[in-house]
Predicted model as a PDB file, atoms N, CA, C, CB and O in Angstrom, pLDDT in the B-factor column:
MODEL        1                                                                  
ATOM      1  N   MET A   1     108.827  88.497  74.905  1.00 58.00           N  
ATOM      2  CA  MET A   1     108.479  89.334  76.035  1.00 58.00           C  
ATOM      3  C   MET A   1     106.968  89.446  76.260  1.00 58.00           C  
ATOM      4  CB  MET A   1     109.061  90.698  75.841  1.00 58.00           C  
ATOM      5  O   MET A   1     106.526  89.886  77.322  1.00 58.00           O  
ATOM      6  N   ALA A   2     106.202  89.057  75.286  1.00 67.00           N  
ATOM      7  CA  ALA A   2     104.756  89.101  75.469  1.00 67.00           C  
ATOM      8  C   ALA A   2     104.322  88.141  76.570  1.00 67.00           C  
ATOM      9  CB  ALA A   2     104.039  88.764  74.157  1.00 67.00           C  
ATOM     10  O   ALA A   2     103.388  88.419  77.322  1.00 67.00           O  
ATOM     11  N   TYR A   3     105.009  87.018  76.653  1.00 67.00           N  
ATOM     12  CA  TYR A   3     104.680  86.050  77.698  1.00 67.00           C  
ATOM     13  C   TYR A   3     104.915  86.634  79.087  1.00 67.00           C  
ATOM     14  CB  TYR A   3     105.507  84.776  77.520  1.00 67.00           C  
ATOM     15  O   TYR A   3     104.176  86.326  80.023  1.00 67.00           O  
ATOM     16  N   HIS A   4     105.938  87.474  79.227  1.00 61.00           N  
ATOM     17  CA  HIS A   4     106.257  88.077  80.523  1.00 61.00           C  
ATOM     18  C   HIS A   4     105.133  88.981  81.006  1.00 61.00           C  
ATOM     19  CB  HIS A   4     107.560  88.869  80.436  1.00 61.00           C  
ATOM     20  O   HIS A   4     104.891  89.073  82.209  1.00 61.00           O  
ATOM     21  N   THR A   5     104.444  89.649  80.090  1.00 67.00           N  
ATOM     22  CA  THR A   5     103.335  90.517  80.508  1.00 67.00           C  
ATOM     23  C   THR A   5     102.139  89.699  80.983  1.00 67.00           C  
ATOM     24  CB  THR A   5     102.912  91.437  79.355  1.00 67.00           C  
ATOM     25  O   THR A   5     101.377  90.149  81.839  1.00 67.00           O  
ATOM     26  N   VAL A   6     101.971  88.496  80.428  1.00 67.00           N  
ATOM     27  CA  VAL A   6     100.870  87.633  80.844  1.00 67.00           C  
ATOM     28  C   VAL A   6     101.229  86.874  82.113  1.00 67.00           C  
ATOM     29  CB  VAL A   6     100.506  86.653  79.726  1.00 67.00           C  
ATOM     30  O   VAL A   6     100.420  86.789  83.036  1.00 67.00           O  
ATOM     31  N   GLU A   7     102.431  86.324  82.163  1.00 69.00           N  
ATOM     32  CA  GLU A   7     102.903  85.496  83.277  1.00 69.00           C  
ATOM     33  C   GLU A   7     104.277  86.012  83.705  1.00 69.00           C  
ATOM     34  CB  GLU A   7     102.969  83.972  82.874  1.00 69.00           C  
ATOM     35  O   GLU A   7     105.294  85.526  83.209  1.00 69.00           O  
ATOM     36  N   PRO A   8     104.327  86.993  84.622  1.00 65.00           N  
ATOM     37  CA  PRO A   8     105.618  87.563  85.022  1.00 65.00           C  
ATOM     38  C   PRO A   8     106.541  86.517  85.648  1.00 65.00           C  
ATOM     39  CB  PRO A   8     105.401  88.708  86.003  1.00 65.00           C  
ATOM     40  O   PRO A   8     106.090  85.590  86.320  1.00 65.00           O  
ATOM     41  N   PHE A   9     107.827  86.687  85.413  1.00 71.00           N  
ATOM     42  CA  PHE A   9     108.823  85.803  85.986  1.00 71.00           C  
ATOM     43  C   PHE A   9     110.047  86.632  86.348  1.00 71.00           C  
ATOM     44  CB  PHE A   9     109.190  84.654  85.003  1.00 71.00           C  
ATOM     45  O   PHE A   9     110.134  87.807  85.994  1.00 71.00           O  
ATOM     46  N   GLY A  10     110.974  86.032  87.040  1.00 76.00           N  
ATOM     47  CA  GLY A  10     112.199  86.721  87.409  1.00 76.00           C  
ATOM     48  C   GLY A  10     112.059  87.461  88.732  1.00 76.00           C  
ATOM     49  O   GLY A  10     111.245  87.101  89.581  1.00 76.00           O  
ATOM     50  N   GLU A  11     112.875  88.510  88.889  1.00 76.00           N  
ATOM     51  CA  GLU A  11     112.940  89.238  90.157  1.00 76.00           C  
ATOM     52  C   GLU A  11     111.627  89.920  90.523  1.00 76.00           C  
ATOM     53  CB  GLU A  11     114.035  90.267  90.098  1.00 76.00           C  
ATOM     54  O   GLU A  11     111.276  90.002  91.700  1.00 76.00           O  
ATOM     55  N   VAL A  12     110.905  90.409  89.522  1.00 74.00           N  
ATOM     56  CA  VAL A  12     109.633  91.088  89.804  1.00 74.00           C  
ATOM     57  C   VAL A  12     108.665  90.119  90.461  1.00 74.00           C  
ATOM     58  CB  VAL A  12     109.015  91.669  88.508  1.00 74.00           C  
ATOM     59  O   VAL A  12     107.995  90.457  91.436  1.00 74.00           O  
ATOM     60  N   ARG A  13     108.601  88.935  89.927  1.00 80.00           N  
ATOM     61  CA  ARG A  13     107.699  87.921  90.479  1.00 80.00           C  
ATOM     62  C   ARG A  13     108.157  87.481  91.875  1.00 80.00           C  
ATOM     63  CB  ARG A  13     107.621  86.701  89.536  1.00 80.00           C  
ATOM     64  O   ARG A  13     107.340  87.280  92.773  1.00 80.00           O  
ATOM     65  N   GLU A  14     109.472  87.336  92.038  1.00 86.00           N  
ATOM     66  CA  GLU A  14     110.010  86.937  93.335  1.00 86.00           C  
ATOM     67  C   GLU A  14     109.716  87.993  94.400  1.00 86.00           C  
ATOM     68  CB  GLU A  14     111.520  86.697  93.233  1.00 86.00           C  
ATOM     69  O   GLU A  14     109.379  87.657  95.535  1.00 86.00           O  
ATOM     70  N   ASP A  15     109.845  89.271  94.031  1.00 86.00           N  
ATOM     71  CA  ASP A  15     109.528  90.339  94.973  1.00 86.00           C  
ATOM     72  C   ASP A  15     108.059  90.291  95.378  1.00 86.00           C  
ATOM     73  CB  ASP A  15     109.863  91.703  94.366  1.00 86.00           C  
ATOM     74  O   ASP A  15     107.721  90.489  96.545  1.00 86.00           O  
ATOM     75  N   TYR A  16     107.189  90.027  94.405  1.00 86.00           N  
ATOM     76  CA  TYR A  16     105.768  89.962  94.722  1.00 86.00           C  
ATOM     77  C   TYR A  16     105.477  88.788  95.653  1.00 86.00           C  
ATOM     78  CB  TYR A  16     104.936  89.843  93.438  1.00 86.00           C  
ATOM     79  O   TYR A  16     104.676  88.905  96.580  1.00 86.00           O  
ATOM     80  N   ARG A  17     106.128  87.671  95.403  1.00 90.00           N  
ATOM     81  CA  ARG A  17     105.919  86.502  96.277  1.00 90.00           C  
ATOM     82  C   ARG A  17     106.378  86.796  97.697  1.00 90.00           C  
ATOM     83  CB  ARG A  17     106.671  85.273  95.729  1.00 90.00           C  
ATOM     84  O   ARG A  17     105.702  86.428  98.658  1.00 90.00           O  
ATOM     85  N   ALA A  18     107.514  87.451  97.832  1.00 91.00           N  
ATOM     86  CA  ALA A  18     108.005  87.815  99.168  1.00 91.00           C  
ATOM     87  C   ALA A  18     107.041  88.793  99.840  1.00 91.00           C  
ATOM     88  CB  ALA A  18     109.423  88.435  99.079  1.00 91.00           C  
ATOM     89  O   ALA A  18     106.786  88.690 101.039  1.00 91.00           O  
ATOM     90  N   GLY A  19     106.507  89.741  99.068  1.00 90.00           N  
ATOM     91  CA  GLY A  19     105.522  90.672  99.609  1.00 90.00           C  
ATOM     92  C   GLY A  19     104.243  89.980 100.025  1.00 90.00           C  
ATOM     93  O   GLY A  19     103.613  90.362 101.011  1.00 90.00           O  
ATOM     94  N   LEU A  20     103.860  88.961  99.273  1.00 93.00           N  
ATOM     95  CA  LEU A  20     102.660  88.187  99.603  1.00 93.00           C  
ATOM     96  C   LEU A  20     102.838  87.453 100.925  1.00 93.00           C  
ATOM     97  CB  LEU A  20     102.337  87.184  98.482  1.00 93.00           C  
ATOM     98  O   LEU A  20     101.923  87.420 101.748  1.00 93.00           O  
ATOM     99  N   ILE A  21     104.009  86.868 101.129  1.00 94.00           N  
ATOM    100  CA  ILE A  21     104.285  86.178 102.394  1.00 94.00           C  
ATOM    101  C   ILE A  21     104.302  87.174 103.553  1.00 94.00           C  
ATOM    102  CB  ILE A  21     105.633  85.421 102.318  1.00 94.00           C  
ATOM    103  O   ILE A  21     103.729  86.917 104.612  1.00 94.00           O  
ATOM    104  N   ALA A  22     104.970  88.323 103.341  1.00 93.00           N  
ATOM    105  CA  ALA A  22     105.038  89.328 104.399  1.00 93.00           C  
ATOM    106  C   ALA A  22     103.647  89.857 104.743  1.00 93.00           C  
ATOM    107  CB  ALA A  22     105.954  90.483 103.979  1.00 93.00           C  
ATOM    108  O   ALA A  22     103.337  90.061 105.917  1.00 93.00           O  
ATOM    109  N   ALA A  23     102.809  90.081 103.732  1.00 93.00           N  
ATOM    110  CA  ALA A  23     101.456  90.576 103.978  1.00 93.00           C  
ATOM    111  C   ALA A  23     100.623  89.543 104.725  1.00 93.00           C  
ATOM    112  CB  ALA A  23     100.775  90.946 102.659  1.00 93.00           C  
ATOM    113  O   ALA A  23      99.832  89.896 105.600  1.00 93.00           O  
ATOM    114  N   THR A  24     100.794  88.281 104.387  1.00 94.00           N  
ATOM    115  CA  THR A  24     100.056  87.216 105.074  1.00 94.00           C  
ATOM    116  C   THR A  24     100.425  87.162 106.550  1.00 94.00           C  
ATOM    117  CB  THR A  24     100.333  85.857 104.414  1.00 94.00           C  
ATOM    118  O   THR A  24      99.554  87.048 107.413  1.00 94.00           O  
ATOM    119  N   ILE A  25     101.713  87.246 106.832  1.00 94.00           N  
ATOM    120  CA  ILE A  25     102.169  87.209 108.222  1.00 94.00           C  
ATOM    121  C   ILE A  25     101.684  88.443 108.982  1.00 94.00           C  
ATOM    122  CB  ILE A  25     103.708  87.115 108.284  1.00 94.00           C  
ATOM    123  O   ILE A  25     101.226  88.339 110.119  1.00 94.00           O  
ATOM    124  N   ALA A  26     101.787  89.613 108.344  1.00 92.00           N  
ATOM    125  CA  ALA A  26     101.357  90.851 108.999  1.00 92.00           C  
ATOM    126  C   ALA A  26      99.859  90.832 109.283  1.00 92.00           C  
ATOM    127  CB  ALA A  26     101.710  92.066 108.133  1.00 92.00           C  
ATOM    128  O   ALA A  26      99.424  91.244 110.358  1.00 92.00           O  
ATOM    129  N   ASN A  27      99.074  90.358 108.325  1.00 92.00           N  
ATOM    130  CA  ASN A  27      97.619  90.318 108.517  1.00 92.00           C  
ATOM    131  C   ASN A  27      97.210  89.290 109.563  1.00 92.00           C  
ATOM    132  CB  ASN A  27      96.922  90.009 107.198  1.00 92.00           C  
ATOM    133  O   ASN A  27      96.225  89.494 110.273  1.00 92.00           O  
ATOM    134  N   SER A  28      97.942  88.199 109.670  1.00 93.00           N  
ATOM    135  CA  SER A  28      97.584  87.186 110.654  1.00 93.00           C  
ATOM    136  C   SER A  28      97.991  87.589 112.072  1.00 93.00           C  
ATOM    137  CB  SER A  28      98.229  85.863 110.290  1.00 93.00           C  
ATOM    138  O   SER A  28      97.475  87.044 113.048  1.00 93.00           O  
ATOM    139  N   SER A  29      98.915  88.544 112.183  1.00 90.00           N  
ATOM    140  CA  SER A  29      99.347  88.967 113.519  1.00 90.00           C  
ATOM    141  C   SER A  29      98.290  89.811 114.219  1.00 90.00           C  
ATOM    142  CB  SER A  29     100.649  89.750 113.426  1.00 90.00           C  
ATOM    143  O   SER A  29      98.218  89.818 115.448  1.00 90.00           O  
ATOM    144  N   GLY A  30      97.471  90.520 113.449  1.00 85.00           N  
ATOM    145  CA  GLY A  30      96.423  91.339 114.034  1.00 85.00           C  
ATOM    146  C   GLY A  30      96.913  92.665 114.599  1.00 85.00           C  
ATOM    147  O   GLY A  30      96.176  93.332 115.325  1.00 85.00           O  
ATOM    148  N   ASN A  31      98.140  93.057 114.282  1.00 86.00           N  
ATOM    149  CA  ASN A  31      98.698  94.302 114.808  1.00 86.00           C  
ATOM    150  C   ASN A  31      98.365  95.525 113.957  1.00 86.00           C  
ATOM    151  CB  ASN A  31     100.188  94.173 114.927  1.00 86.00           C  
ATOM    152  O   ASN A  31      98.674  96.647 114.360  1.00 86.00           O  
ATOM    153  N   TYR A  32      97.755  95.343 112.812  1.00 83.00           N  
ATOM    154  CA  TYR A  32      97.489  96.454 111.900  1.00 83.00           C  
ATOM    155  C   TYR A  32      95.999  96.691 111.792  1.00 83.00           C  
ATOM    156  CB  TYR A  32      98.088  96.182 110.511  1.00 83.00           C  
ATOM    157  O   TYR A  32      95.211  95.746 111.765  1.00 83.00           O  
ATOM    158  N   LYS A  33      95.615  97.959 111.730  1.00 86.00           N  
ATOM    159  CA  LYS A  33      94.208  98.315 111.632  1.00 86.00           C  
ATOM    160  C   LYS A  33      93.686  98.096 110.216  1.00 86.00           C  
ATOM    161  CB  LYS A  33      93.999  99.766 112.055  1.00 86.00           C  
ATOM    162  O   LYS A  33      92.526  97.729 110.029  1.00 86.00           O  
ATOM    163  N   LYS A  34      94.547  98.323 109.211  1.00 89.00           N  
ATOM    164  CA  LYS A  34      94.133  98.116 107.830  1.00 89.00           C  
ATOM    165  C   LYS A  34      94.749  96.820 107.313  1.00 89.00           C  
ATOM    166  CB  LYS A  34      94.546  99.318 106.938  1.00 89.00           C  
ATOM    167  O   LYS A  34      95.761  96.349 107.832  1.00 89.00           O  
ATOM    168  N   THR A  35      94.135  96.261 106.302  1.00 92.00           N  
ATOM    169  CA  THR A  35      94.646  95.046 105.698  1.00 92.00           C  
ATOM    170  C   THR A  35      95.869  95.393 104.865  1.00 92.00           C  
ATOM    171  CB  THR A  35      93.563  94.352 104.837  1.00 92.00           C  
ATOM    172  O   THR A  35      95.801  96.249 103.983  1.00 92.00           O  
ATOM    173  N   MET A  36      96.973  94.741 105.136  1.00 91.00           N  
ATOM    174  CA  MET A  36      98.214  94.999 104.411  1.00 91.00           C  
ATOM    175  C   MET A  36      98.177  94.267 103.076  1.00 91.00           C  
ATOM    176  CB  MET A  36      99.447  94.560 105.245  1.00 91.00           C  
ATOM    177  O   MET A  36      97.689  93.142 102.981  1.00 91.00           O  
ATOM    178  N   GLN A  37      98.700  94.924 102.052  1.00 91.00           N  
ATOM    179  CA  GLN A  37      98.769  94.350 100.713  1.00 91.00           C  
ATOM    180  C   GLN A  37     100.207  93.950 100.404  1.00 91.00           C  
ATOM    181  CB  GLN A  37      98.239  95.349  99.654  1.00 91.00           C  
ATOM    182  O   GLN A  37     101.125  94.497 101.013  1.00 91.00           O  
ATOM    183  N   PRO A  38     100.438  93.025  99.488  1.00 89.00           N  
ATOM    184  CA  PRO A  38     101.811  92.654  99.127  1.00 89.00           C  
ATOM    185  C   PRO A  38     102.639  93.843  98.636  1.00 89.00           C  
ATOM    186  CB  PRO A  38     101.788  91.583  98.056  1.00 89.00           C  
ATOM    187  O   PRO A  38     103.846  93.902  98.870  1.00 89.00           O  
ATOM    188  N   THR A  39     101.994  94.780  97.963  1.00 84.00           N  
ATOM    189  CA  THR A  39     102.720  95.941  97.451  1.00 84.00           C  
ATOM    190  C   THR A  39     103.169  96.894  98.564  1.00 84.00           C  
ATOM    191  CB  THR A  39     101.854  96.691  96.459  1.00 84.00           C  
ATOM    192  O   THR A  39     104.011  97.761  98.327  1.00 84.00           O  
ATOM    193  N   ASP A  40     102.616  96.745  99.775  1.00 87.00           N  
ATOM    194  CA  ASP A  40     103.065  97.556 100.905  1.00 87.00           C  
ATOM    195  C   ASP A  40     104.473  97.177 101.333  1.00 87.00           C  
ATOM    196  CB  ASP A  40     102.105  97.407 102.080  1.00 87.00           C  
ATOM    197  O   ASP A  40     105.153  97.959 101.997  1.00 87.00           O  
ATOM    198  N   PHE A  41     104.911  95.993 100.962  1.00 85.00           N  
ATOM    199  CA  PHE A  41     106.212  95.501 101.379  1.00 85.00           C  
ATOM    200  C   PHE A  41     107.234  95.480 100.240  1.00 85.00           C  
ATOM    201  CB  PHE A  41     106.068  94.122 101.954  1.00 85.00           C  
ATOM    202  O   PHE A  41     108.372  95.054 100.432  1.00 85.00           O  
ATOM    203  N   ILE A  42     106.827  95.939  99.063  1.00 84.00           N  
ATOM    204  CA  ILE A  42     107.732  95.963  97.917  1.00 84.00           C  
ATOM    205  C   ILE A  42     108.144  97.409  97.684  1.00 84.00           C  
ATOM    206  CB  ILE A  42     107.060  95.348  96.636  1.00 84.00           C  
ATOM    207  O   ILE A  42     107.304  98.278  97.449  1.00 84.00           O  
ATOM    208  N   ASN A  43     109.419  97.649  97.750  1.00 77.00           N  
ATOM    209  CA  ASN A  43     109.938  99.014  97.690  1.00 77.00           C  
ATOM    210  C   ASN A  43     109.620  99.719  96.381  1.00 77.00           C  
ATOM    211  CB  ASN A  43     111.422  99.001  97.897  1.00 77.00           C  
ATOM    212  O   ASN A  43     109.410 100.932  96.381  1.00 77.00           O  
ATOM    213  N   ILE A  44     109.580  99.018  95.299  1.00 71.00           N  
ATOM    214  CA  ILE A  44     109.378  99.649  93.992  1.00 71.00           C  
ATOM    215  C   ILE A  44     107.984 100.261  93.848  1.00 71.00           C  
ATOM    216  CB  ILE A  44     109.603  98.632  92.887  1.00 71.00           C  
ATOM    217  O   ILE A  44     107.802 101.190  93.060  1.00 71.00           O  
ATOM    218  N   TYR A  45     107.013  99.767  94.582  1.00 55.00           N  
ATOM    219  CA  TYR A  45     105.649 100.248  94.455  1.00 55.00           C  
ATOM    220  C   TYR A  45     105.334 101.423  95.371  1.00 55.00           C  
ATOM    221  CB  TYR A  45     104.702  99.133  94.733  1.00 55.00           C  
ATOM    222  O   TYR A  45     104.232 101.968  95.311  1.00 55.00           O  
ATOM    223  N   GLN A  46     106.267 101.819  96.207  1.00 55.00           N  
ATOM    224  CA  GLN A  46     105.994 102.933  97.103  1.00 55.00           C  
ATOM    225  C   GLN A  46     106.170 104.251  96.356  1.00 55.00           C  
ATOM    226  CB  GLN A  46     106.919 102.880  98.340  1.00 55.00           C  
ATOM    227  O   GLN A  46     107.182 104.474  95.691  1.00 55.00           O  
ATOM    228  N   GLN A  47     105.187 105.104  96.475  1.00 59.00           N  
ATOM    229  CA  GLN A  47     105.224 106.384  95.799  1.00 59.00           C  
ATOM    230  C   GLN A  47     106.104 107.357  96.567  1.00 59.00           C  
ATOM    231  CB  GLN A  47     103.814 106.948  95.635  1.00 59.00           C  
ATOM    232  O   GLN A  47     106.040 107.414  97.795  1.00 59.00           O  
ATOM    233  N   PRO A  48     106.928 108.123  95.855  1.00 62.00           N  
ATOM    234  CA  PRO A  48     107.746 109.111  96.559  1.00 62.00           C  
ATOM    235  C   PRO A  48     106.875 110.213  97.152  1.00 62.00           C  
ATOM    236  CB  PRO A  48     108.794 109.717  95.611  1.00 62.00           C  
ATOM    237  O   PRO A  48     105.808 110.533  96.628  1.00 62.00           O  
ATOM    238  N   LYS A  49     107.343 110.775  98.238  1.00 72.00           N  
ATOM    239  CA  LYS A  49     106.604 111.840  98.903  1.00 72.00           C  
ATOM    240  C   LYS A  49     106.580 113.065  97.996  1.00 72.00           C  
ATOM    241  CB  LYS A  49     107.234 112.183 100.284  1.00 72.00           C  
ATOM    242  O   LYS A  49     107.611 113.482  97.468  1.00 72.00           O  
ATOM    243  N   GLN A  50     105.405 113.627  97.824  1.00 78.00           N  
ATOM    244  CA  GLN A  50     105.257 114.811  96.994  1.00 78.00           C  
ATOM    245  C   GLN A  50     105.598 116.056  97.817  1.00 78.00           C  
ATOM    246  CB  GLN A  50     103.819 114.904  96.420  1.00 78.00           C  
ATOM    247  O   GLN A  50     104.997 116.305  98.862  1.00 78.00           O  
ATOM    248  N   LEU A  51     106.561 116.825  97.336  1.00 78.00           N  
ATOM    249  CA  LEU A  51     106.946 118.044  98.030  1.00 78.00           C  
ATOM    250  C   LEU A  51     106.072 119.202  97.572  1.00 78.00           C  
ATOM    251  CB  LEU A  51     108.431 118.360  97.792  1.00 78.00           C  
ATOM    252  O   LEU A  51     105.651 119.257  96.416  1.00 78.00           O  
ATOM    253  N   SER A  52     105.808 120.110  98.471  1.00 85.00           N  
ATOM    254  CA  SER A  52     105.051 121.293  98.094  1.00 85.00           C  
ATOM    255  C   SER A  52     105.947 122.203  97.260  1.00 85.00           C  
ATOM    256  CB  SER A  52     104.511 122.039  99.349  1.00 85.00           C  
ATOM    257  O   SER A  52     107.160 122.006  97.194  1.00 85.00           O  
ATOM    258  N   TYR A  53     105.340 123.191  96.630  1.00 87.00           N  
ATOM    259  CA  TYR A  53     106.093 124.111  95.785  1.00 87.00           C  
ATOM    260  C   TYR A  53     107.169 124.835  96.601  1.00 87.00           C  
ATOM    261  CB  TYR A  53     105.146 125.129  95.124  1.00 87.00           C  
ATOM    262  O   TYR A  53     108.293 125.017  96.132  1.00 87.00           O  
ATOM    263  N   ILE A  54     106.828 125.233  97.788  1.00 90.00           N  
ATOM    264  CA  ILE A  54     107.776 125.974  98.634  1.00 90.00           C  
ATOM    265  C   ILE A  54     108.952 125.083  99.023  1.00 90.00           C  
ATOM    266  CB  ILE A  54     107.072 126.513  99.904  1.00 90.00           C  
ATOM    267  O   ILE A  54     110.100 125.526  98.990  1.00 90.00           O  
ATOM    268  N   ASP A  55     108.678 123.839  99.390  1.00 88.00           N  
ATOM    269  CA  ASP A  55     109.751 122.917  99.753  1.00 88.00           C  
ATOM    270  C   ASP A  55     110.646 122.593  98.562  1.00 88.00           C  
ATOM    271  CB  ASP A  55     109.167 121.635 100.325  1.00 88.00           C  
ATOM    272  O   ASP A  55     111.866 122.501  98.702  1.00 88.00           O  
ATOM    273  N   ARG A  56     110.033 122.418  97.379  1.00 87.00           N  
ATOM    274  CA  ARG A  56     110.840 122.173  96.175  1.00 87.00           C  
ATOM    275  C   ARG A  56     111.727 123.361  95.872  1.00 87.00           C  
ATOM    276  CB  ARG A  56     109.942 121.873  94.969  1.00 87.00           C  
ATOM    277  O   ARG A  56     112.885 123.196  95.489  1.00 87.00           O  
ATOM    278  N   ARG A  57     111.188 124.564  96.043  1.00 91.00           N  
ATOM    279  CA  ARG A  57     111.951 125.787  95.766  1.00 91.00           C  
ATOM    280  C   ARG A  57     113.123 125.909  96.741  1.00 91.00           C  
ATOM    281  CB  ARG A  57     111.036 127.039  95.862  1.00 91.00           C  
ATOM    282  O   ARG A  57     114.230 126.262  96.334  1.00 91.00           O  
ATOM    283  N   LYS A  58     112.893 125.622  98.019  1.00 92.00           N  
ATOM    284  CA  LYS A  58     113.970 125.668  99.010  1.00 92.00           C  
ATOM    285  C   LYS A  58     115.053 124.648  98.678  1.00 92.00           C  
ATOM    286  CB  LYS A  58     113.415 125.412 100.422  1.00 92.00           C  
ATOM    287  O   LYS A  58     116.245 124.935  98.797  1.00 92.00           O  
ATOM    288  N   GLN A  59     114.636 123.464  98.263  1.00 90.00           N  
ATOM    289  CA  GLN A  59     115.591 122.417  97.905  1.00 90.00           C  
ATOM    290  C   GLN A  59     116.420 122.846  96.688  1.00 90.00           C  
ATOM    291  CB  GLN A  59     114.854 121.085  97.616  1.00 90.00           C  
ATOM    292  O   GLN A  59     117.630 122.624  96.656  1.00 90.00           O  
ATOM    293  N   GLN A  60     115.784 123.448  95.702  1.00 92.00           N  
ATOM    294  CA  GLN A  60     116.499 123.918  94.518  1.00 92.00           C  
ATOM    295  C   GLN A  60     117.483 125.024  94.874  1.00 92.00           C  
ATOM    296  CB  GLN A  60     115.512 124.414  93.462  1.00 92.00           C  
ATOM    297  O   GLN A  60     118.601 125.054  94.359  1.00 92.00           O  
ATOM    298  N   GLU A  61     117.073 125.929  95.750  1.00 93.00           N  
ATOM    299  CA  GLU A  61     117.959 127.024  96.153  1.00 93.00           C  
ATOM    300  C   GLU A  61     119.179 126.508  96.905  1.00 93.00           C  
ATOM    301  CB  GLU A  61     117.202 128.026  97.019  1.00 93.00           C  
ATOM    302  O   GLU A  61     120.286 127.007  96.702  1.00 93.00           O  
ATOM    303  N   SER A  62     118.991 125.519  97.766  1.00 93.00           N  
ATOM    304  CA  SER A  62     120.131 124.969  98.499  1.00 93.00           C  
ATOM    305  C   SER A  62     121.071 124.224  97.558  1.00 93.00           C  
ATOM    306  CB  SER A  62     119.650 124.033  99.619  1.00 93.00           C  
ATOM    307  O   SER A  62     122.289 124.287  97.730  1.00 93.00           O  
ATOM    308  N   GLN A  63     120.533 123.525  96.574  1.00 92.00           N  
ATOM    309  CA  GLN A  63     121.380 122.846  95.599  1.00 92.00           C  
ATOM    310  C   GLN A  63     122.142 123.848  94.734  1.00 92.00           C  
ATOM    311  CB  GLN A  63     120.538 121.925  94.716  1.00 92.00           C  
ATOM    312  O   GLN A  63     123.312 123.631  94.420  1.00 92.00           O  
ATOM    313  N   MET A  64     121.488 124.939  94.348  1.00 93.00           N  
ATOM    314  CA  MET A  64     122.169 125.972  93.550  1.00 93.00           C  
ATOM    315  C   MET A  64     123.284 126.629  94.345  1.00 93.00           C  
ATOM    316  CB  MET A  64     121.169 127.037  93.077  1.00 93.00           C  
ATOM    317  O   MET A  64     124.327 126.967  93.785  1.00 93.00           O  
ATOM    318  N   ALA A  65     123.076 126.815  95.646  1.00 92.00           N  
ATOM    319  CA  ALA A  65     124.122 127.407  96.483  1.00 92.00           C  
ATOM    320  C   ALA A  65     125.342 126.486  96.512  1.00 92.00           C  
ATOM    321  CB  ALA A  65     123.597 127.664  97.925  1.00 92.00           C  
ATOM    322  O   ALA A  65     126.479 126.957  96.465  1.00 92.00           O  
ATOM    323  N   ILE A  66     125.110 125.196  96.589  1.00 91.00           N  
ATOM    324  CA  ILE A  66     126.226 124.245  96.576  1.00 91.00           C  
ATOM    325  C   ILE A  66     126.954 124.312  95.241  1.00 91.00           C  
ATOM    326  CB  ILE A  66     125.725 122.807  96.843  1.00 91.00           C  
ATOM    327  O   ILE A  66     128.185 124.333  95.213  1.00 91.00           O  
ATOM    328  N   PHE A  67     126.217 124.346  94.132  1.00 90.00           N  
ATOM    329  CA  PHE A  67     126.847 124.420  92.822  1.00 90.00           C  
ATOM    330  C   PHE A  67     127.646 125.706  92.652  1.00 90.00           C  
ATOM    331  CB  PHE A  67     125.800 124.315  91.731  1.00 90.00           C  
ATOM    332  O   PHE A  67     128.723 125.698  92.055  1.00 90.00           O  
ATOM    333  N   LYS A  68     127.120 126.808  93.174  1.00 90.00           N  
ATOM    334  CA  LYS A  68     127.843 128.072  93.071  1.00 90.00           C  
ATOM    335  C   LYS A  68     129.133 128.036  93.868  1.00 90.00           C  
ATOM    336  CB  LYS A  68     126.972 129.224  93.547  1.00 90.00           C  
ATOM    337  O   LYS A  68     130.157 128.551  93.418  1.00 90.00           O  
ATOM    338  N   GLN A  69     129.094 127.433  95.043  1.00 89.00           N  
ATOM    339  CA  GLN A  69     130.309 127.299  95.841  1.00 89.00           C  
ATOM    340  C   GLN A  69     131.347 126.450  95.125  1.00 89.00           C  
ATOM    341  CB  GLN A  69     129.988 126.692  97.201  1.00 89.00           C  
ATOM    342  O   GLN A  69     132.535 126.774  95.126  1.00 89.00           O  
ATOM    343  N   LEU A  70     130.898 125.379  94.524  1.00 87.00           N  
ATOM    344  CA  LEU A  70     131.829 124.522  93.773  1.00 87.00           C  
ATOM    345  C   LEU A  70     132.417 125.247  92.570  1.00 87.00           C  
ATOM    346  CB  LEU A  70     131.122 123.246  93.310  1.00 87.00           C  
ATOM    347  O   LEU A  70     133.596 125.083  92.256  1.00 87.00           O  
ATOM    348  N   ALA A  71     131.594 126.052  91.896  1.00 86.00           N  
ATOM    349  CA  ALA A  71     132.064 126.791  90.728  1.00 86.00           C  
ATOM    350  C   ALA A  71     133.105 127.843  91.139  1.00 86.00           C  
ATOM    351  CB  ALA A  71     130.876 127.463  90.001  1.00 86.00           C  
ATOM    352  O   ALA A  71     134.076 128.069  90.416  1.00 86.00           O  
ATOM    353  N   GLU A  72     132.906 128.476  92.283  1.00 84.00           N  
ATOM    354  CA  GLU A  72     133.854 129.472  92.749  1.00 84.00           C  
ATOM    355  C   GLU A  72     135.190 128.825  93.092  1.00 84.00           C  
ATOM    356  CB  GLU A  72     133.294 130.214  93.961  1.00 84.00           C  
ATOM    357  O   GLU A  72     136.244 129.406  92.832  1.00 84.00           O  
ATOM    358  N   LYS A  73     135.158 127.634  93.672  1.00 78.00           N  
ATOM    359  CA  LYS A  73     136.389 126.952  94.044  1.00 78.00           C  
ATOM    360  C   LYS A  73     137.174 126.488  92.812  1.00 78.00           C  
ATOM    361  CB  LYS A  73     136.074 125.762  94.943  1.00 78.00           C  
ATOM    362  O   LYS A  73     138.404 126.525  92.819  1.00 78.00           O  
ATOM    363  N   THR A  74     136.489 126.058  91.772  1.00 71.00           N  
ATOM    364  CA  THR A  74     137.191 125.559  90.587  1.00 71.00           C  
ATOM    365  C   THR A  74     137.594 126.677  89.644  1.00 71.00           C  
ATOM    366  CB  THR A  74     136.326 124.562  89.848  1.00 71.00           C  
ATOM    367  O   THR A  74     138.565 126.522  88.903  1.00 71.00           O  
ATOM    368  N   ASN A  75     136.887 127.794  89.643  1.00 64.00           N  
ATOM    369  CA  ASN A  75     137.197 128.894  88.726  1.00 64.00           C  
ATOM    370  C   ASN A  75     138.126 129.935  89.343  1.00 64.00           C  
ATOM    371  CB  ASN A  75     135.919 129.564  88.279  1.00 64.00           C  
ATOM    372  O   ASN A  75     138.746 130.710  88.616  1.00 64.00           O  
ATOM    373  N   GLY A  76     138.228 129.964  90.607  1.00 57.00           N  
ATOM    374  CA  GLY A  76     138.947 131.073  91.203  1.00 57.00           C  
ATOM    375  C   GLY A  76     140.097 130.668  91.971  1.00 57.00           C  
ATOM    376  O   GLY A  76     140.795 131.515  92.529  1.00 57.00           O  
TER     377      GLY A  76                                                      
ENDMDL                                                                          
END                                                                             
């Protein structure tokens, strides 16, 4: 596996190659203000949106309400 860290192969490498082709085509079209990178087209490299504390709390409360409803249906 040490060789893989130096010279990646497999699906990871294939995804990067596809991203490289997509970035080349996007940059040559001239439709983008910023230079597109291969990682812009690879789903694994996209960072998830960071939720604020209030949004996380609302999401947790809605999930807890669902769990409570399910618990009432199975216990009662």
